[in-house]
PDB file of N, CA, C and O in Angstrom:
ATOM      1  N   MET A   1      99.432 116.249 106.924  1.00  0.00           N
ATOM      2  CA  MET A   1      98.814 116.291 105.612  1.00  0.00           C
ATOM      3  C   MET A   1      97.335 115.959 105.727  1.00  0.00           C
ATOM      4  O   MET A   1      96.911 115.209 106.606  1.00  0.00           O
ATOM      5  N   VAL A   2      96.598 116.511 104.853  1.00  0.00           N
ATOM      6  CA  VAL A   2      95.165 116.278 104.825  1.00  0.00           C
ATOM      7  C   VAL A   2      94.903 114.964 104.102  1.00  0.00           C
ATOM      8  O   VAL A   2      95.582 114.635 103.130  1.00  0.00           O
ATOM      9  N   PHE A   3      93.916 114.219 104.582  1.00  0.00           N
ATOM     10  CA  PHE A   3      93.619 112.909 104.002  1.00  0.00           C
ATOM     11  C   PHE A   3      93.267 113.009 102.526  1.00  0.00           C
ATOM     12  O   PHE A   3      93.673 112.152 101.741  1.00  0.00           O
ATOM     13  N   SER A   4      92.519 114.038 102.129  1.00  0.00           N
ATOM     14  CA  SER A   4      92.077 114.141 100.741  1.00  0.00           C
ATOM     15  C   SER A   4      93.246 114.334  99.781  1.00  0.00           C
ATOM     16  O   SER A   4      93.151 113.946  98.616  1.00  0.00           O
ATOM     17  N   SER A   5      94.342 114.923 100.245  1.00  0.00           N
ATOM     18  CA  SER A   5      95.499 115.095  99.371  1.00  0.00           C
ATOM     19  C   SER A   5      96.298 113.801  99.231  1.00  0.00           C
ATOM     20  O   SER A   5      97.115 113.679  98.318  1.00  0.00           O
ATOM     21  N   ASN A   6      96.077 112.848 100.111  1.00  0.00           N
ATOM     22  CA  ASN A   6      96.807 111.580 100.076  1.00  0.00           C
ATOM     23  C   ASN A   6      96.034 110.455  99.417  1.00  0.00           C
ATOM     24  O   ASN A   6      96.561 109.351  99.285  1.00  0.00           O
ATOM     25  N   ILE A   7      94.811 110.696  99.002  1.00  0.00           N
ATOM     26  CA  ILE A   7      93.972 109.591  98.530  1.00  0.00           C
ATOM     27  C   ILE A   7      94.534 108.930  97.264  1.00  0.00           C
ATOM     28  O   ILE A   7      94.509 107.704  97.157  1.00  0.00           O
ATOM     29  N   LEU A   8      95.031 109.704  96.322  1.00  0.00           N
ATOM     30  CA  LEU A   8      95.555 109.125  95.086  1.00  0.00           C
ATOM     31  C   LEU A   8      96.827 108.301  95.325  1.00  0.00           C
ATOM     32  O   LEU A   8      96.917 107.182  94.821  1.00  0.00           O
ATOM     33  N   PRO A   9      97.810 108.812  96.076  1.00  0.00           N
ATOM     34  CA  PRO A   9      98.980 107.962  96.354  1.00  0.00           C
ATOM     35  C   PRO A   9      98.639 106.700  97.148  1.00  0.00           C
ATOM     36  O   PRO A   9      99.255 105.655  96.938  1.00  0.00           O
ATOM     37  N   VAL A  10      97.675 106.785  98.048  1.00  0.00           N
ATOM     38  CA  VAL A  10      97.287 105.609  98.835  1.00  0.00           C
ATOM     39  C   VAL A  10      96.642 104.567  97.931  1.00  0.00           C
ATOM     40  O   VAL A  10      96.934 103.377  98.054  1.00  0.00           O
ATOM     41  N   ILE A  11      95.776 104.996  97.031  1.00  0.00           N
ATOM     42  CA  ILE A  11      95.137 104.063  96.093  1.00  0.00           C
ATOM     43  C   ILE A  11      96.184 103.443  95.172  1.00  0.00           C
ATOM     44  O   ILE A  11      96.168 102.236  94.933  1.00  0.00           O
ATOM     45  N   ALA A  12      97.094 104.271  94.656  1.00  0.00           N
ATOM     46  CA  ALA A  12      98.136 103.764  93.757  1.00  0.00           C
ATOM     47  C   ALA A  12      99.042 102.763  94.471  1.00  0.00           C
ATOM     48  O   ALA A  12      99.372 101.716  93.913  1.00  0.00           O
ATOM     49  N   LEU A  13      99.438 103.078  95.687  1.00  0.00           N
ATOM     50  CA  LEU A  13     100.310 102.169  96.430  1.00  0.00           C
ATOM     51  C   LEU A  13      99.571 100.901  96.843  1.00  0.00           C
ATOM     52  O   LEU A  13     100.171  99.827  96.896  1.00  0.00           O
ATOM     53  N   SER A  14      98.294 101.012  97.133  1.00  0.00           N
ATOM     54  CA  SER A  14      97.501  99.822  97.459  1.00  0.00           C
ATOM     55  C   SER A  14      97.397  98.899  96.251  1.00  0.00           C
ATOM     56  O   SER A  14      97.506  97.681  96.391  1.00  0.00           O
ATOM     57  N   LEU A  15      97.188  99.461  95.076  1.00  0.00           N
ATOM     58  CA  LEU A  15      97.142  98.649  93.854  1.00  0.00           C
ATOM     59  C   LEU A  15      98.501  98.020  93.561  1.00  0.00           C
ATOM     60  O   LEU A  15      98.583  96.856  93.170  1.00  0.00           O
ATOM     61  N   PHE A  16      99.561  98.793  93.751  1.00  0.00           N
ATOM     62  CA  PHE A  16     100.913  98.260  93.570  1.00  0.00           C
ATOM     63  C   PHE A  16     101.163  97.098  94.529  1.00  0.00           C
ATOM     64  O   PHE A  16     101.695  96.059  94.138  1.00  0.00           O
ATOM     65  N   THR A  17     100.775  97.287  95.781  1.00  0.00           N
ATOM     66  CA  THR A  17     100.949  96.249  96.803  1.00  0.00           C
ATOM     67  C   THR A  17     100.152  95.005  96.453  1.00  0.00           C
ATOM     68  O   THR A  17     100.654  93.888  96.575  1.00  0.00           O
ATOM     69  N   PHE A  18      98.905  95.192  96.017  1.00  0.00           N
ATOM     70  CA  PHE A  18      98.066  94.056  95.644  1.00  0.00           C
ATOM     71  C   PHE A  18      98.687  93.295  94.472  1.00  0.00           C
ATOM     72  O   PHE A  18      98.809  92.071  94.523  1.00  0.00           O
ATOM     73  N   CYS A  19      99.080  94.011  93.419  1.00  0.00           N
ATOM     74  CA  CYS A  19      99.639  93.356  92.228  1.00  0.00           C
ATOM     75  C   CYS A  19     100.966  92.665  92.529  1.00  0.00           C
ATOM     76  O   CYS A  19     101.223  91.569  92.031  1.00  0.00           O
ATOM     77  N   LEU A  20     101.797  93.293  93.333  1.00  0.00           N
ATOM     78  CA  LEU A  20     103.072  92.688  93.699  1.00  0.00           C
ATOM     79  C   LEU A  20     102.850  91.397  94.480  1.00  0.00           C
ATOM     80  O   LEU A  20     103.516  90.393  94.228  1.00  0.00           O
ATOM     81  N   ASN A  21     101.927  91.424  95.414  1.00  0.00           N
ATOM     82  CA  ASN A  21     101.642  90.233  96.210  1.00  0.00           C
ATOM     83  C   ASN A  21     100.842  89.201  95.426  1.00  0.00           C
ATOM     84  O   ASN A  21     100.871  88.018  95.764  1.00  0.00           O
ATOM     85  N   LEU A  22     100.142  89.618  94.402  1.00  0.00           N
ATOM     86  CA  LEU A  22      99.472  88.681  93.503  1.00  0.00           C
ATOM     87  C   LEU A  22     100.520  87.790  92.831  1.00  0.00           C
ATOM     88  O   LEU A  22     100.365  86.572  92.756  1.00  0.00           O
ATOM     89  N   PHE A  23     101.572  88.417  92.354  1.00  0.00           N
ATOM     90  CA  PHE A  23     102.681  87.710  91.715  1.00  0.00           C
ATOM     91  C   PHE A  23     103.349  86.740  92.692  1.00  0.00           C
ATOM     92  O   PHE A  23     103.532  85.564  92.378  1.00  0.00           O
ATOM     93  N   PHE A  24     103.709  87.236  93.865  1.00  0.00           N
ATOM     94  CA  PHE A  24     104.382  86.390  94.851  1.00  0.00           C
ATOM     95  C   PHE A  24     103.432  85.353  95.449  1.00  0.00           C
ATOM     96  O   PHE A  24     103.866  84.256  95.802  1.00  0.00           O
ATOM     97  N   GLY A  25     102.159  85.679  95.567  1.00  0.00           N
ATOM     98  CA  GLY A  25     101.178  84.731  96.076  1.00  0.00           C
ATOM     99  C   GLY A  25     100.990  83.551  95.141  1.00  0.00           C
ATOM    100  O   GLY A  25     100.772  82.424  95.587  1.00  0.00           O
ATOM    101  N   TYR A  26     101.075  83.814  93.832  1.00  0.00           N
ATOM    102  CA  TYR A  26     100.965  82.729  92.854  1.00  0.00           C
ATOM    103  C   TYR A  26     102.078  81.702  93.085  1.00  0.00           C
ATOM    104  O   TYR A  26     101.824  80.498  93.116  1.00  0.00           O
ATOM    105  N   PHE A  27     103.300  82.184  93.246  1.00  0.00           N
ATOM    106  CA  PHE A  27     104.425  81.275  93.466  1.00  0.00           C
ATOM    107  C   PHE A  27     104.385  80.642  94.857  1.00  0.00           C
ATOM    108  O   PHE A  27     104.797  79.495  95.032  1.00  0.00           O
ATOM    109  N   ARG A  28     103.894  81.385  95.840  1.00  0.00           N
ATOM    110  CA  ARG A  28     103.774  80.834  97.194  1.00  0.00           C
ATOM    111  C   ARG A  28     102.797  79.668  97.216  1.00  0.00           C
ATOM    112  O   ARG A  28     103.010  78.689  97.931  1.00  0.00           O
ATOM    113  N   GLY A  29     101.722  79.771  96.429  1.00  0.00           N
ATOM    114  CA  GLY A  29     100.708  78.726  96.402  1.00  0.00           C
ATOM    115  C   GLY A  29     101.204  77.408  95.848  1.00  0.00           C
ATOM    116  O   GLY A  29     100.595  76.365  96.087  1.00  0.00           O
ATOM    117  N   LYS A  30     102.305  77.441  95.109  1.00  0.00           N
ATOM    118  CA  LYS A  30     102.861  76.223  94.509  1.00  0.00           C
ATOM    119  C   LYS A  30     103.899  75.552  95.408  1.00  0.00           C
ATOM    120  O   LYS A  30     104.400  74.477  95.078  1.00  0.00           O
ATOM    121  N   GLN A  31     104.223  76.173  96.532  1.00  0.00           N
ATOM    122  CA  GLN A  31     105.258  75.649  97.424  1.00  0.00           C
ATOM    123  C   GLN A  31     104.643  74.888  98.592  1.00  0.00           C
ATOM    124  O   GLN A  31     103.483  75.087  98.953  1.00  0.00           O
ATOM    125  N   LYS A  32     105.456  74.011  99.169  1.00  0.00           N
ATOM    126  CA  LYS A  32     105.035  73.291 100.369  1.00  0.00           C
ATOM    127  C   LYS A  32     104.905  74.296 101.510  1.00  0.00           C
ATOM    128  O   LYS A  32     105.761  75.162 101.692  1.00  0.00           O
ATOM    129  N   LYS A  33     103.827  74.170 102.271  1.00  0.00           N
ATOM    130  CA  LYS A  33     103.563  75.107 103.356  1.00  0.00           C
ATOM    131  C   LYS A  33     104.691  75.083 104.389  1.00  0.00           C
ATOM    132  O   LYS A  33     105.172  74.018 104.777  1.00  0.00           O
ATOM    133  N   PHE A  34     105.098  76.262 104.821  1.00  0.00           N
ATOM    134  CA  PHE A  34     106.146  76.497 105.818  1.00  0.00           C
ATOM    135  C   PHE A  34     107.542  76.117 105.338  1.00  0.00           C
ATOM    136  O   PHE A  34     108.456  75.987 106.153  1.00  0.00           O
ATOM    137  N   SER A  35     107.725  75.936 104.027  1.00  0.00           N
ATOM    138  CA  SER A  35     109.069  75.706 103.507  1.00  0.00           C
ATOM    139  C   SER A  35     109.794  77.050 103.399  1.00  0.00           C
ATOM    140  O   SER A  35     109.197  78.109 103.596  1.00  0.00           O
ATOM    141  N   PHE A  36     111.080  76.988 103.085  1.00  0.00           N
ATOM    142  CA  PHE A  36     111.863  78.225 102.975  1.00  0.00           C
ATOM    143  C   PHE A  36     111.333  79.121 101.853  1.00  0.00           C
ATOM    144  O   PHE A  36     111.197  80.330 102.039  1.00  0.00           O
ATOM    145  N   LYS A  37     111.034  78.533 100.691  1.00  0.00           N
ATOM    146  CA  LYS A  37     110.513  79.332  99.574  1.00  0.00           C
ATOM    147  C   LYS A  37     109.148  79.921  99.902  1.00  0.00           C
ATOM    148  O   LYS A  37     108.868  81.065  99.546  1.00  0.00           O
ATOM    149  N   TRP A  38     108.312  79.166 100.563  1.00  0.00           N
ATOM    150  CA  TRP A  38     106.993  79.658 100.974  1.00  0.00           C
ATOM    151  C   TRP A  38     107.164  80.899 101.844  1.00  0.00           C
ATOM    152  O   TRP A  38     106.495  81.910 101.631  1.00  0.00           O
ATOM    153  N   PHE A  39     108.061  80.819 102.824  1.00  0.00           N
ATOM    154  CA  PHE A  39     108.354  81.938 103.717  1.00  0.00           C
ATOM    155  C   PHE A  39     108.925  83.121 102.936  1.00  0.00           C
ATOM    156  O   PHE A  39     108.568  84.272 103.190  1.00  0.00           O
ATOM    157  N   LEU A  40     109.809  82.832 101.991  1.00  0.00           N
ATOM    158  CA  LEU A  40     110.445  83.871 101.191  1.00  0.00           C
ATOM    159  C   LEU A  40     109.429  84.614 100.326  1.00  0.00           C
ATOM    160  O   LEU A  40     109.483  85.840 100.232  1.00  0.00           O
ATOM    161  N   TYR A  41     108.505  83.890  99.694  1.00  0.00           N
ATOM    162  CA  TYR A  41     107.508  84.520  98.826  1.00  0.00           C
ATOM    163  C   TYR A  41     106.525  85.390  99.607  1.00  0.00           C
ATOM    164  O   TYR A  41     105.914  86.292  99.033  1.00  0.00           O
ATOM    165  N   ILE A  42     106.368  85.138 100.879  1.00  0.00           N
ATOM    166  CA  ILE A  42     105.513  85.996 101.705  1.00  0.00           C
ATOM    167  C   ILE A  42     106.249  87.284 102.077  1.00  0.00           C
ATOM    168  O   ILE A  42     105.654  88.361 102.081  1.00  0.00           O
ATOM    169  N   HIS A  43     107.534  87.173 102.388  1.00  0.00           N
ATOM    170  CA  HIS A  43     108.256  88.306 102.960  1.00  0.00           C
ATOM    171  C   HIS A  43     109.066  89.134 101.962  1.00  0.00           C
ATOM    172  O   HIS A  43     109.450  90.255 102.295  1.00  0.00           O
ATOM    173  N   LEU A  44     109.339  88.642 100.772  1.00  0.00           N
ATOM    174  CA  LEU A  44     110.112  89.415  99.799  1.00  0.00           C
ATOM    175  C   LEU A  44     109.448  90.727  99.361  1.00  0.00           C
ATOM    176  O   LEU A  44     110.165  91.706  99.157  1.00  0.00           O
ATOM    177  N   PRO A  45     108.135  90.801  99.208  1.00  0.00           N
ATOM    178  CA  PRO A  45     107.536  92.067  98.765  1.00  0.00           C
ATOM    179  C   PRO A  45     107.562  93.181  99.817  1.00  0.00           C
ATOM    180  O   PRO A  45     107.391  94.350  99.470  1.00  0.00           O
ATOM    181  N   ILE A  46     107.770  92.848 101.072  1.00  0.00           N
ATOM    182  CA  ILE A  46     107.668  93.841 102.144  1.00  0.00           C
ATOM    183  C   ILE A  46     108.652  95.002 101.967  1.00  0.00           C
ATOM    184  O   ILE A  46     108.225  96.153 102.064  1.00  0.00           O
ATOM    185  N   PRO A  47     109.945  94.765 101.714  1.00  0.00           N
ATOM    186  CA  PRO A  47     110.852  95.911 101.546  1.00  0.00           C
ATOM    187  C   PRO A  47     110.474  96.807 100.367  1.00  0.00           C
ATOM    188  O   PRO A  47     110.656  98.023 100.428  1.00  0.00           O
ATOM    189  N   LEU A  48     109.953  96.213  99.299  1.00  0.00           N
ATOM    190  CA  LEU A  48     109.546  97.020  98.144  1.00  0.00           C
ATOM    191  C   LEU A  48     108.379  97.937  98.485  1.00  0.00           C
ATOM    192  O   LEU A  48     108.350  99.094  98.067  1.00  0.00           O
ATOM    193  N   VAL A  49     107.429  97.425  99.237  1.00  0.00           N
ATOM    194  CA  VAL A  49     106.273  98.229  99.638  1.00  0.00           C
ATOM    195  C   VAL A  49     106.702  99.319 100.617  1.00  0.00           C
ATOM    196  O   VAL A  49     106.221 100.450 100.536  1.00  0.00           O
ATOM    197  N   VAL A  50     107.597  98.989 101.531  1.00  0.00           N
ATOM    198  CA  VAL A  50     108.089  99.991 102.486  1.00  0.00           C
ATOM    199  C   VAL A  50     108.832 101.105 101.754  1.00  0.00           C
ATOM    200  O   VAL A  50     108.624 102.283 102.044  1.00  0.00           O
ATOM    201  N   LEU A  51     109.694 100.742 100.810  1.00  0.00           N
ATOM    202  CA  LEU A  51     110.411 101.757 100.040  1.00  0.00           C
ATOM    203  C   LEU A  51     109.456 102.634  99.241  1.00  0.00           C
ATOM    204  O   LEU A  51     109.640 103.849  99.169  1.00  0.00           O
ATOM    205  N   ALA A  52     108.443 102.028  98.643  1.00  0.00           N
ATOM    206  CA  ALA A  52     107.460 102.809  97.885  1.00  0.00           C
ATOM    207  C   ALA A  52     106.682 103.745  98.806  1.00  0.00           C
ATOM    208  O   ALA A  52     106.402 104.886  98.436  1.00  0.00           O
ATOM    209  N   ARG A  53     106.332 103.273  99.996  1.00  0.00           N
ATOM    210  CA  ARG A  53     105.608 104.120 100.954  1.00  0.00           C
ATOM    211  C   ARG A  53     106.461 105.299 101.390  1.00  0.00           C
ATOM    212  O   ARG A  53     105.966 106.421 101.493  1.00  0.00           O
ATOM    213  N   LEU A  54     107.732 105.053 101.644  1.00  0.00           N
ATOM    214  CA  LEU A  54     108.633 106.133 102.033  1.00  0.00           C
ATOM    215  C   LEU A  54     108.873 107.101 100.879  1.00  0.00           C
ATOM    216  O   LEU A  54     108.957 108.311 101.093  1.00  0.00           O
ATOM    217  N   PHE A  55     108.983 106.583  99.669  1.00  0.00           N
ATOM    218  CA  PHE A  55     109.178 107.427  98.492  1.00  0.00           C
ATOM    219  C   PHE A  55     107.984 108.360  98.276  1.00  0.00           C
ATOM    220  O   PHE A  55     108.154 109.505  97.857  1.00  0.00           O
ATOM    221  N   LEU A  56     106.784 107.868  98.564  1.00  0.00           N
ATOM    222  CA  LEU A  56     105.573 108.674  98.406  1.00  0.00           C
ATOM    223  C   LEU A  56     105.281 109.541  99.631  1.00  0.00           C
ATOM    224  O   LEU A  56     104.286 110.266  99.653  1.00  0.00           O
ATOM    225  N   HIS A  57     106.131 109.471 100.636  1.00  0.00           N
ATOM    226  CA  HIS A  57     105.982 110.267 101.865  1.00  0.00           C
ATOM    227  C   HIS A  57     104.649 110.006 102.556  1.00  0.00           C
ATOM    228  O   HIS A  57     103.990 110.933 103.027  1.00  0.00           O
ATOM    229  N   LEU A  58     104.259 108.733 102.612  1.00  0.00           N
ATOM    230  CA  LEU A  58     103.025 108.362 103.301  1.00  0.00           C
ATOM    231  C   LEU A  58     103.343 107.981 104.739  1.00  0.00           C
ATOM    232  O   LEU A  58     104.351 107.332 105.020  1.00  0.00           O
ATOM    233  N   ASP A  59     102.485 108.387 105.620  1.00  0.00           N
ATOM    234  CA  ASP A  59     102.663 108.167 107.049  1.00  0.00           C
ATOM    235  C   ASP A  59     102.413 106.700 107.408  1.00  0.00           C
ATOM    236  O   ASP A  59     101.874 105.936 106.606  1.00  0.00           O
ATOM    237  N   TYR A  60     102.804 106.328 108.598  1.00  0.00           N
ATOM    238  CA  TYR A  60     102.609 104.960 109.083  1.00  0.00           C
ATOM    239  C   TYR A  60     101.133 104.613 109.260  1.00  0.00           C
ATOM    240  O   TYR A  60     100.788 103.436 109.368  1.00  0.00           O
ATOM    241  N   ARG A  61     100.255 105.620 109.290  1.00  0.00           N
ATOM    242  CA  ARG A  61      98.823 105.364 109.480  1.00  0.00           C
ATOM    243  C   ARG A  61      98.214 104.574 108.324  1.00  0.00           C
ATOM    244  O   ARG A  61      97.132 104.008 108.479  1.00  0.00           O
ATOM    245  N   TYR A  62      98.873 104.522 107.184  1.00  0.00           N
ATOM    246  CA  TYR A  62      98.342 103.819 106.017  1.00  0.00           C
ATOM    247  C   TYR A  62      98.801 102.364 105.948  1.00  0.00           C
ATOM    248  O   TYR A  62      98.404 101.639 105.036  1.00  0.00           O
ATOM    249  N   ILE A  63      99.616 101.935 106.881  1.00  0.00           N
ATOM    250  CA  ILE A  63     100.115 100.562 106.878  1.00  0.00           C
ATOM    251  C   ILE A  63      98.986  99.531 106.960  1.00  0.00           C
ATOM    252  O   ILE A  63      99.068  98.524 106.257  1.00  0.00           O
ATOM    253  N   PRO A  64      97.933  99.714 107.775  1.00  0.00           N
ATOM    254  CA  PRO A  64      96.850  98.714 107.784  1.00  0.00           C
ATOM    255  C   PRO A  64      96.173  98.537 106.422  1.00  0.00           C
ATOM    256  O   PRO A  64      95.799  97.421 106.061  1.00  0.00           O
ATOM    257  N   ILE A  65      96.013  99.614 105.674  1.00  0.00           N
ATOM    258  CA  ILE A  65      95.421  99.520 104.335  1.00  0.00           C
ATOM    259  C   ILE A  65      96.340  98.707 103.426  1.00  0.00           C
ATOM    260  O   ILE A  65      95.879  97.850 102.672  1.00  0.00           O
ATOM    261  N   LEU A  66      97.628  98.979 103.501  1.00  0.00           N
ATOM    262  CA  LEU A  66      98.590  98.256 102.675  1.00  0.00           C
ATOM    263  C   LEU A  66      98.696  96.793 103.092  1.00  0.00           C
ATOM    264  O   LEU A  66      98.893  95.914 102.253  1.00  0.00           O
ATOM    265  N   LEU A  67      98.565  96.540 104.372  1.00  0.00           N
ATOM    266  CA  LEU A  67      98.590  95.161 104.863  1.00  0.00           C
ATOM    267  C   LEU A  67      97.401  94.369 104.326  1.00  0.00           C
ATOM    268  O   LEU A  67      97.550  93.213 103.930  1.00  0.00           O
ATOM    269  N   LEU A  68      96.232  94.984 104.313  1.00  0.00           N
ATOM    270  CA  LEU A  68      95.050  94.315 103.748  1.00  0.00           C
ATOM    271  C   LEU A  68      95.227  94.050 102.258  1.00  0.00           C
ATOM    272  O   LEU A  68      94.850  92.985 101.768  1.00  0.00           O
ATOM    273  N   ALA A  69      95.797  95.011 101.533  1.00  0.00           N
ATOM    274  CA  ALA A  69      96.044  94.819 100.099  1.00  0.00           C
ATOM    275  C   ALA A  69      97.045  93.688  99.874  1.00  0.00           C
ATOM    276  O   ALA A  69      96.893  92.901  98.939  1.00  0.00           O
ATOM    277  N   ALA A  70      98.064  93.603 100.722  1.00  0.00           N
ATOM    278  CA  ALA A  70      99.068  92.547 100.589  1.00  0.00           C
ATOM    279  C   ALA A  70      98.469  91.170 100.865  1.00  0.00           C
ATOM    280  O   ALA A  70      98.734  90.218 100.131  1.00  0.00           O
ATOM    281  N   ILE A  71      97.675  91.066 101.904  1.00  0.00           N
ATOM    282  CA  ILE A  71      97.043  89.785 102.240  1.00  0.00           C
ATOM    283  C   ILE A  71      96.083  89.361 101.136  1.00  0.00           C
ATOM    284  O   ILE A  71      96.057  88.195 100.743  1.00  0.00           O
ATOM    285  N   ALA A  72      95.297  90.307 100.639  1.00  0.00           N
ATOM    286  CA  ALA A  72      94.365  89.991  99.548  1.00  0.00           C
ATOM    287  C   ALA A  72      95.122  89.531  98.310  1.00  0.00           C
ATOM    288  O   ALA A  72      94.705  88.578  97.651  1.00  0.00           O
ATOM    289  N   GLY A  73      96.227  90.192  97.984  1.00  0.00           N
ATOM    290  CA  GLY A  73      97.037  89.792  96.834  1.00  0.00           C
ATOM    291  C   GLY A  73      97.620  88.404  97.000  1.00  0.00           C
ATOM    292  O   GLY A  73      97.655  87.628  96.045  1.00  0.00           O
ATOM    293  N   GLN A  74      98.078  88.082  98.195  1.00  0.00           N
ATOM    294  CA  GLN A  74      98.628  86.749  98.451  1.00  0.00           C
ATOM    295  C   GLN A  74      97.554  85.671  98.317  1.00  0.00           C
ATOM    296  O   GLN A  74      97.801  84.612  97.742  1.00  0.00           O
ATOM    297  N   ILE A  75      96.375  85.938  98.844  1.00  0.00           N
ATOM    298  CA  ILE A  75      95.293  84.951  98.797  1.00  0.00           C
ATOM    299  C   ILE A  75      94.813  84.738  97.367  1.00  0.00           C
ATOM    300  O   ILE A  75      94.675  83.601  96.917  1.00  0.00           O
ATOM    301  N   VAL A  76      94.559  85.833  96.654  1.00  0.00           N
ATOM    302  CA  VAL A  76      94.084  85.718  95.270  1.00  0.00           C
ATOM    303  C   VAL A  76      95.165  85.088  94.398  1.00  0.00           C
ATOM    304  O   VAL A  76      94.863  84.244  93.554  1.00  0.00           O
ATOM    305  N   GLY A  77      96.418  85.487  94.593  1.00  0.00           N
ATOM    306  CA  GLY A  77      97.514  84.929  93.805  1.00  0.00           C
ATOM    307  C   GLY A  77      97.683  83.437  94.012  1.00  0.00           C
ATOM    308  O   GLY A  77      97.984  82.713  93.062  1.00  0.00           O
ATOM    309  N   ALA A  78      97.497  82.965  95.230  1.00  0.00           N
ATOM    310  CA  ALA A  78      97.632  81.534  95.513  1.00  0.00           C
ATOM    311  C   ALA A  78      96.523  80.726  94.851  1.00  0.00           C
ATOM    312  O   ALA A  78      96.699  79.540  94.574  1.00  0.00           O
ATOM    313  N   ARG A  79      95.388  81.358  94.597  1.00  0.00           N
ATOM    314  CA  ARG A  79      94.262  80.645  93.979  1.00  0.00           C
ATOM    315  C   ARG A  79      94.279  80.700  92.456  1.00  0.00           C
ATOM    316  O   ARG A  79      93.473  80.033  91.809  1.00  0.00           O
ATOM    317  N   LEU A  80      95.182  81.482  91.874  1.00  0.00           N
ATOM    318  CA  LEU A  80      95.269  81.580  90.418  1.00  0.00           C
ATOM    319  C   LEU A  80      95.830  80.300  89.826  1.00  0.00           C
ATOM    320  O   LEU A  80      96.718  79.668  90.400  1.00  0.00           O
ATOM    321  N   GLU A  81      95.305  79.933  88.681  1.00  0.00           N
ATOM    322  CA  GLU A  81      95.826  78.778  87.953  1.00  0.00           C
ATOM    323  C   GLU A  81      95.885  79.125  86.479  1.00  0.00           C
ATOM    324  O   GLU A  81      94.933  79.653  85.906  1.00  0.00           O
ATOM    325  N   PHE A  82      97.030  78.817  85.876  1.00  0.00           N
ATOM    326  CA  PHE A  82      97.194  79.087  84.445  1.00  0.00           C
ATOM    327  C   PHE A  82      97.270  77.802  83.676  1.00  0.00           C
ATOM    328  O   PHE A  82      97.409  77.821  82.453  1.00  0.00           O
TER     329      PHE A  82
END
């Protein structure tokens, strides 16, 4: 596939990944570091992102972009306070 035809799904999935990890990052930030819940809040979004990537027929080459979006979402989510 040509990169230009994949740009919209990649952007959409990156935003989905960021927002999903924003949610889980918020809860991760409230847990004791290296506890079971802390570990769970980091790893629970991964299957959802993988399923979304497969559903959109995106190649493995986009995983680094999604990984950066996930890390950014976790960091920003942990710093949120309501």
